[in-house]
C-alpha positions as CSV (number, residue, x, y, z in Angstrom):
1,M,-11.0,9.9,190.5
2,S,-8.0,10.3,192.7
3,D,-5.0,12.5,192.0
4,N,-3.0,9.5,191.0
5,E,-5.5,8.6,188.3
6,L,-5.4,12.0,186.6
7,P,-3.6,12.3,183.2
8,E,0.0,13.4,183.6
9,E,-0.6,16.6,181.6
10,V,-3.4,17.5,184.1
11,K,-1.0,16.9,187.0
12,E,1.6,19.1,185.4
13,R,-0.8,22.0,185.4
14,L,-2.0,21.3,188.9
15,R,1.6,21.2,190.2
16,W,2.1,24.7,188.7
17,Y,-1.2,25.9,190.3
18,A,-0.2,24.5,193.7
19,E,3.1,26.4,193.6
20,Q,1.4,29.6,192.6
21,H,-1.2,29.5,195.3
22,S,0.8,27.9,198.1
23,V,-1.4,24.8,198.4
24,S,-0.5,21.1,198.3
25,E,-0.8,19.2,195.1
26,D,-3.5,17.1,196.7
27,E,-5.5,20.2,197.6
28,A,-5.0,21.5,194.0
29,A,-6.3,18.3,192.6
30,K,-9.3,18.5,195.0
31,Q,-10.1,22.0,193.9
32,Y,-9.8,21.0,190.2
33,L,-12.3,18.1,190.7
34,D,-14.7,20.4,192.6
35,Y,-14.4,22.9,189.7
36,I,-15.2,20.5,186.9
37,E,-18.2,19.1,188.8
38,E,-19.6,22.5,189.6
39,H,-18.8,24.5,186.4
40,L,-18.7,21.8,183.8
41,G,-21.2,19.3,185.1
42,I,-18.6,16.4,185.4
43,V,-19.6,14.1,188.1
44,N,-17.4,11.2,187.0
45,P,-14.1,12.2,185.4
46,N,-13.4,8.6,184.5
47,E,-16.0,9.0,181.8
48,E,-14.2,11.8,180.1
49,D,-11.4,11.7,177.5
50,E,-7.9,12.8,178.4
51,D,-7.9,15.8,176.0
52,F,-11.0,17.3,177.6
53,L,-9.6,16.8,181.1
54,V,-6.4,18.6,180.1
55,D,-8.4,21.4,178.5
56,A,-10.5,21.8,181.7
57,A,-7.3,21.9,183.8
58,E,-5.9,24.6,181.5
59,T,-9.1,26.7,182.1
60,F,-8.9,26.0,185.8
61,V,-5.3,27.1,186.4
62,V,-5.5,30.2,184.1
63,E,-8.8,31.6,185.4
64,R,-8.2,31.8,189.1
65,R,-11.4,33.8,189.4
66,V,-13.6,30.7,189.0
67,M,-12.6,29.5,192.4
68,Q,-15.1,30.4,195.0
69,A,-12.8,31.3,197.9
70,P,-9.1,31.6,198.6
71,G,-7.4,28.8,200.5
72,G,-9.7,26.0,199.3
73,S,-13.0,25.1,197.8
74,T,-14.7,23.6,200.8
75,V,-15.7,24.8,204.2
76,E,-16.5,22.7,207.3
77,W,-19.7,23.0,209.2
78,V,-20.6,21.4,212.5
79,G,-24.0,20.7,214.1
80,C,-26.6,18.1,213.1
81,F,-28.9,17.1,210.3
82,I,-32.5,18.0,210.9
83,A,-34.3,16.9,207.7
84,I,-34.2,15.2,204.4
85,E,-36.7,16.5,201.8
86,P,-38.7,13.9,199.9
87,K,-38.4,15.3,196.4
88,I,-35.6,14.4,194.0
89,R,-35.1,16.8,191.2
90,D,-33.5,16.2,187.8
91,K,-31.8,19.4,186.9
92,R,-31.4,18.4,183.3
93,A,-35.0,17.3,182.8
94,N,-36.1,20.4,180.9
95,I,-33.0,20.5,178.8
96,R,-33.3,16.9,177.9
97,E,-37.0,17.0,177.1
98,Q,-36.6,20.1,174.9
99,A,-33.8,18.5,172.9
100,L,-35.7,15.2,172.5
101,S,-38.8,17.0,171.4
102,E,-36.8,18.8,168.7
103,A,-35.2,15.5,167.7
104,R,-38.6,13.8,167.3
105,K,-39.8,16.6,165.0
106,D,-36.8,16.8,162.8
107,L,-33.6,15.0,163.8
108,T,-31.4,16.8,161.3
109,N,-32.5,20.3,162.4
110,A,-32.0,19.2,166.1
111,I,-28.5,18.1,165.4
112,N,-27.7,21.3,163.5
113,G,-29.0,23.3,166.5
114,G,-26.0,21.9,168.5
115,K,-28.0,20.6,171.5
116,I,-28.0,17.0,170.5
117,A,-26.1,14.4,168.5
118,R,-27.0,11.1,166.9
119,A,-25.0,8.2,168.5
120,F,-24.2,5.1,166.6
121,V,-21.6,2.3,166.6
122,E,-18.8,2.1,164.0
123,G,-15.7,-0.1,164.2
124,G,-16.6,-1.2,167.7
125,V,-16.6,2.5,169.0
126,W,-19.5,4.8,169.7
127,M,-19.6,7.7,167.3
128,L,-21.4,11.0,167.4
129,E,-23.0,12.8,164.5
130,K,-22.8,16.5,165.4
131,A,-23.5,19.7,163.5
132,N,-19.9,19.9,162.4
133,G,-19.7,16.3,161.3
134,I,-19.1,12.8,162.6
135,V,-16.6,12.3,165.4
136,A,-15.6,9.6,167.9
137,S,-17.5,10.0,171.1
138,T,-15.1,9.7,174.1
139,Q,-13.5,6.5,173.1
140,E,-16.4,4.6,174.5
141,R,-16.2,1.0,173.2
142,F,-19.3,-0.8,172.2
143,V,-20.3,-3.5,174.7
144,E,-23.3,-5.7,174.0
145,G,-26.1,-5.0,176.4
146,E,-24.4,-2.0,178.0
147,D,-25.1,1.7,177.1
148,P,-22.4,4.3,177.4
149,W,-22.9,6.9,180.1
150,F,-24.1,9.6,177.7
151,L,-26.7,7.6,175.7
152,V,-30.4,8.5,175.5
153,R,-32.8,6.1,173.8
154,D,-36.0,7.7,172.6
155,S,-38.5,6.9,169.9
156,G,-36.2,4.3,168.3
157,M,-33.3,6.8,168.2
158,T,-30.0,6.6,170.0
159,L,-29.0,10.1,171.0
160,C,-26.5,12.2,173.1
161,L,-27.1,15.5,174.8
162,L,-24.4,18.1,174.2
163,Q,-23.2,21.1,176.2
164,S,-24.8,24.0,174.4
165,N,-23.4,26.9,176.4
166,P,-20.6,28.5,174.3
167,D,-19.0,30.1,177.4
168,W,-18.2,26.7,178.9
169,A,-15.0,24.8,178.1
170,R,-17.1,21.7,177.3
171,H,-19.2,23.4,174.7
172,G,-20.3,20.8,172.1
173,E,-19.2,17.8,174.2
174,P,-21.4,15.1,175.6
175,I,-23.1,15.6,179.0
176,A,-24.9,13.1,181.2
177,P,-28.6,13.0,180.3
178,S,-29.6,13.5,184.0
179,L,-28.2,15.4,187.0
180,F,-30.1,14.6,190.1
181,S,-30.3,16.6,193.3
182,R,-31.9,16.3,196.8
183,T,-32.1,18.8,199.6
184,Y,-30.8,18.0,203.1
185,R,-31.3,20.4,206.0
186,F,-28.7,21.1,208.7
187,Y,-28.5,23.1,211.9
188,G,-25.2,24.5,212.9
189,N,-22.4,26.7,211.6
190,E,-18.6,26.9,211.0
191,P,-16.7,25.8,214.1
192,E,-15.5,29.3,215.0
193,M,-19.1,30.6,214.8
194,Y,-21.0,27.6,216.1
195,A,-21.5,28.7,219.7
196,D,-22.8,32.2,218.8
197,D,-24.7,31.9,215.5
198,M,-26.6,28.7,214.9
199,Q,-28.3,28.6,211.5
200,A,-30.7,26.2,209.8
201,I,-29.5,25.8,206.2
202,R,-30.4,23.8,203.0
203,I,-27.8,21.6,201.4
204,D,-28.1,20.7,197.7
205,V,-26.6,17.3,197.1
206,G,-26.0,16.4,193.4
207,G,-25.3,13.1,191.6
208,A,-25.6,11.1,188.5
209,T,-28.3,8.8,189.9
210,E,-31.1,9.0,192.3
211,E,-29.1,6.6,194.6
212,D,-26.2,9.0,194.6
213,V,-28.3,11.7,196.3
214,S,-30.3,9.4,198.6
215,K,-28.0,8.3,201.4
216,A,-29.2,7.9,205.0
217,V,-28.0,10.5,207.6
218,R,-28.5,10.4,211.3
219,I,-31.0,13.1,212.3
220,G,-30.1,14.9,215.5
221,Q,-26.6,13.4,215.8
222,A,-23.7,15.8,216.2
223,C,-21.4,15.7,213.2
224,K,-19.0,17.5,210.9
225,I,-19.7,18.0,207.2
226,Q,-18.0,19.6,204.1
227,L,-19.8,22.3,202.1
228,R,-18.8,24.5,199.2
229,P,-18.5,28.2,200.1
230,Q,-21.5,30.2,198.9
231,G,-19.8,32.7,196.7
232,T,-22.4,35.0,195.1
233,V,-25.7,34.6,197.0
234,T,-29.1,34.9,195.1
235,E,-31.8,36.8,197.0
236,G,-34.1,34.3,198.7
237,W,-31.4,31.6,198.8
238,E,-29.2,32.9,201.5
239,D,-29.6,29.7,203.5
240,S,-28.6,27.4,200.5
241,Y,-25.3,25.7,200.2
242,R,-24.0,23.0,197.9
243,A,-22.5,19.8,199.2
244,A,-18.8,19.2,198.6
245,N,-17.6,16.2,196.6
246,N,-18.0,12.8,198.3
247,F,-20.3,14.5,200.7
248,F,-21.7,11.5,202.4
249,A,-18.4,9.7,202.7
250,N,-16.9,12.7,204.5
251,I,-19.6,13.1,207.2
252,V,-18.0,12.5,210.6
253,Y,-20.3,11.9,213.5
254,T,-18.6,13.4,216.5
255,D,-19.0,15.9,219.3
256,D,-15.3,16.8,219.6
257,F,-15.7,20.2,218.1
258,V,-16.7,21.6,221.5
259,E,-15.0,21.3,224.9
260,E,-15.9,18.1,226.8
261,S,-17.8,20.0,229.4
262,D,-20.1,21.4,226.7
263,R,-20.9,18.2,224.9
264,Q,-24.0,17.7,226.9
265,Y,-25.5,20.5,224.9
266,L,-25.0,18.6,221.6
267,K,-27.8,16.1,222.3
268,G,-30.4,16.0,219.6
269,E,-33.2,17.1,221.8
270,I,-31.3,20.2,222.9
271,L,-30.2,21.1,219.4
272,M,-33.6,20.6,217.7
273,G,-35.5,22.1,220.7
274,G,-33.3,25.2,220.4
275,M,-34.2,26.1,216.8
276,D,-36.1,29.3,216.0
277,S,-38.7,27.1,214.3
278,Y,-39.4,25.1,217.5
279,V,-43.0,25.3,218.7
280,A,-43.1,24.2,222.3
281,D,-46.9,24.3,222.8
282,L,-48.8,22.1,220.3
283,T,-52.0,23.9,220.9
284,E,-50.5,26.9,219.1
285,L,-49.9,25.1,215.8
286,M,-53.1,26.3,214.1
287,E,-52.2,29.9,215.0
288,V,-48.6,29.4,213.7
289,Y,-50.0,28.0,210.4
290,Q,-52.4,30.9,210.0
291,N,-49.8,33.6,210.8
292,Q,-46.8,32.2,209.0
293,S,-48.2,30.4,205.9
294,E,-47.4,31.9,202.5
295,K,-49.3,32.0,199.3
296,V,-47.2,30.5,196.5
297,S,-48.0,30.8,192.8
298,G,-49.2,27.5,191.4
299,Y,-50.6,26.3,194.8
300,D,-54.3,26.5,195.6
301,T,-53.7,26.5,199.4
302,P,-51.1,28.5,201.4
303,V,-47.8,26.7,202.1
304,G,-47.3,26.3,205.8
305,P,-44.0,27.1,207.6
306,L,-41.3,24.7,208.6
307,V,-41.5,23.9,212.3
308,C,-40.0,21.6,214.8
309,I,-42.3,20.0,217.5
310,K,-41.9,17.7,220.4
311,G,-44.6,15.1,221.1
312,K,-45.6,11.8,222.6
313,V,-46.3,9.1,220.1
314,T,-49.9,7.8,220.3
315,D,-49.9,5.7,217.1
316,I,-47.5,4.4,214.5
317,N,-48.1,2.7,211.1
318,R,-44.8,1.0,210.1
319,T,-46.3,-0.8,207.1
320,G,-46.7,2.3,205.0
321,Y,-49.1,3.2,202.2
322,E,-48.4,3.0,198.5
323,T,-48.6,6.4,196.8
324,E,-47.7,7.9,193.5
325,Y,-46.9,11.2,195.1
326,D,-43.8,10.1,197.0
327,P,-40.6,9.4,195.0
328,Y,-40.0,6.3,197.1
329,G,-43.5,4.9,196.1
330,K,-44.9,4.9,199.6
331,D,-45.2,6.9,202.8
332,F,-46.0,6.3,206.5
333,S,-48.1,7.9,209.2
334,M,-48.0,8.4,212.9
335,R,-49.9,10.5,215.5
336,V,-48.4,12.5,218.4
337,S,-49.9,14.4,221.3
338,S,-48.9,16.3,224.4
339,F,-50.2,17.2,227.8
340,Q,-51.3,20.6,226.5
341,L,-53.3,19.1,223.6
342,Q,-54.9,16.5,225.8
343,R,-55.9,19.1,228.4
344,E,-57.2,21.6,225.9
345,F,-59.0,19.2,223.6
346,A,-59.8,16.3,225.9
347,N,-63.2,15.6,224.3
348,D,-62.2,16.6,220.7
349,M,-61.0,13.5,218.8
350,W,-59.7,15.6,215.9
351,R,-57.6,18.1,217.8
352,K,-56.1,16.1,220.7
353,E,-53.6,14.5,218.4
354,I,-51.5,15.7,215.4
355,T,-51.4,13.5,212.4
356,V,-47.9,13.2,210.8
357,R,-47.1,11.9,207.3
358,V,-43.6,10.5,207.0
359,H,-42.1,10.2,203.5
360,G,-40.9,6.9,202.2
361,F,-37.1,7.4,202.2
362,L,-37.2,8.9,205.7
363,G,-39.3,6.0,207.0
364,D,-37.5,3.1,205.3
365,E,-33.9,4.2,205.2
366,C,-33.3,6.9,207.9
367,H,-34.6,5.2,211.1
368,A,-37.7,7.4,211.5
369,F,-39.3,4.7,213.7
370,D,-36.1,3.7,215.5
371,Y,-34.0,5.1,218.3
372,E,-30.2,4.5,218.8
373,G,-29.4,2.8,222.0
374,R,-26.3,1.2,223.4
375,E,-27.1,-1.9,221.4
376,G,-27.7,-0.1,218.1
377,W,-30.9,0.8,216.4
378,K,-34.2,-0.5,217.9
379,P,-37.8,0.3,217.1
380,Y,-39.7,2.5,219.5
381,A,-43.3,2.2,220.6
382,V,-46.1,4.5,221.6
383,K,-45.5,6.8,224.6
384,S,-42.0,7.5,223.2
385,T,-41.0,11.2,222.9
386,V,-40.1,12.3,219.4
387,Y,-38.8,15.5,217.9
388,I,-40.2,16.1,214.4
389,F,-39.1,18.7,211.9
390,G,-41.2,19.3,208.9
391,R,-43.8,21.3,207.0
392,L,-46.8,22.4,209.0
393,G,-50.2,22.1,207.2
394,V,-53.8,21.5,207.8
395,R,-56.2,18.6,207.1
396,A,-59.9,18.6,206.7
397,T,-62.1,16.9,209.3
398,D,-65.9,16.7,210.0
399,D,-65.3,19.6,212.4
400,G,-63.2,21.8,210.1
401,Q,-59.5,22.1,209.6
402,V,-56.9,20.9,212.1
403,P,-53.1,21.1,212.1
404,A,-51.1,18.3,210.5
405,M,-47.4,17.8,209.6
406,K,-45.3,16.3,206.8
407,A,-42.2,15.1,208.5
408,M,-38.8,15.5,207.0
409,G,-36.8,14.6,210.1
410,I,-37.5,12.6,213.2
411,F,-35.3,12.2,216.3
412,V,-36.0,10.1,219.4
413,P,-33.9,10.8,222.5
414,P,-32.8,7.3,223.6
415,R,-33.6,8.0,227.3
416,L,-37.2,8.9,226.4
417,A,-37.8,6.0,224.0
418,I,-40.1,3.1,224.8
419,P,-38.8,-0.1,223.1
420,A,-41.3,-1.6,220.8
421,G,-42.9,-4.6,222.5
422,E,-43.3,-2.8,225.8
423,G,-46.0,-0.8,224.2
424,G,-48.0,1.8,225.5
425,D,-51.2,3.2,226.6
426,T,-52.6,6.0,224.5
427,S,-55.1,7.3,227.1
428,L,-55.0,10.6,228.9
429,D,-53.2,9.0,231.8
430,Q,-49.9,9.0,229.9
431,F,-49.9,12.8,230.0
432,G,-50.5,13.0,233.7
433,G,-54.1,14.2,233.4
434,G,-56.1,11.3,234.5
435,E,-59.9,11.3,234.4
436,Q,-61.5,14.6,234.4
């Protein structure tokens, strides 16, 4: 929703807010929209009634403390994307399942508990039966074959989740049954700190659908992004940020945030090869796994560290494998090696290559098996050089455990890519070793 689409009473409050805080009316509207998404769970204001939006605006302008930082609710970072995690989380899954479970047992008691309402149609309008009586929903008209945004169908019932937190302005009002999120990883910093303090961070991207949080980004490509200031930081989450509204639409791929003479240092291979997690010698991966893995509750085996490696591709499977463990429904595989690996394990078929699993979204949507040349994206072949960021693990072989990786980001330097069709030799010769 744009500023022009907001109700006039909302605009009136935002104009006052803009005057009080010396910001433009457009900036005030942007801060307001950021506020209702973060604090009230509103991802689409068009689905809300005017009275609620006015009430939310009242709360916003009166309680200045809810804003995360003076001078605006977003902060610009520069650098490059390094990874997209495969998992998509539904932050409302537990709330939804608990409410539905209570409704299945005793609908009346569940309604009286204030977490859920019964939805039904009367007079062509969706109505809600709440603990305090029957009310019109949000002026949602009944349309044959179309469910309103808040509707949940379960066990023959038509229901609606309600905001059950009494401290929120939207207490007792409908909320979307799902709130999805996906984590993207980024390497960079704010422009004024970029040159001196490069950081690898997590970005939580939220949305009403899985598609909203699953947009392709260009791994290893210099860019500018918009994030929300951290505010209060929870221990263990110092590297975590939330994406600003319209996150993907506001990504700008550019290298103009440094002097022209320094832009050579923004190449993907330099950025990814300069991270603290970069492991230059692939023969050390087993040692890295053993020294840096962590025992996590609920997991039988230690969780390996996040690393970035550089390797030569020795095999690619572009077809993919169906799997129930990947949200996309399939994943891919490839193998990489290096001169050090080939020299150290020339006669060891299990250790002279690293097996890499590539999650489905990364492989199908994010050019994991392509490089970007002057003529656009093209597939690469074996012998190409790749930078891979992901989770280091181990796999079992007949000769014991060997290192393996689950890739979350793959970048191919165009000048080191071998176009598919020109192919490649996977023998030791490609690493300069020849016959021993």
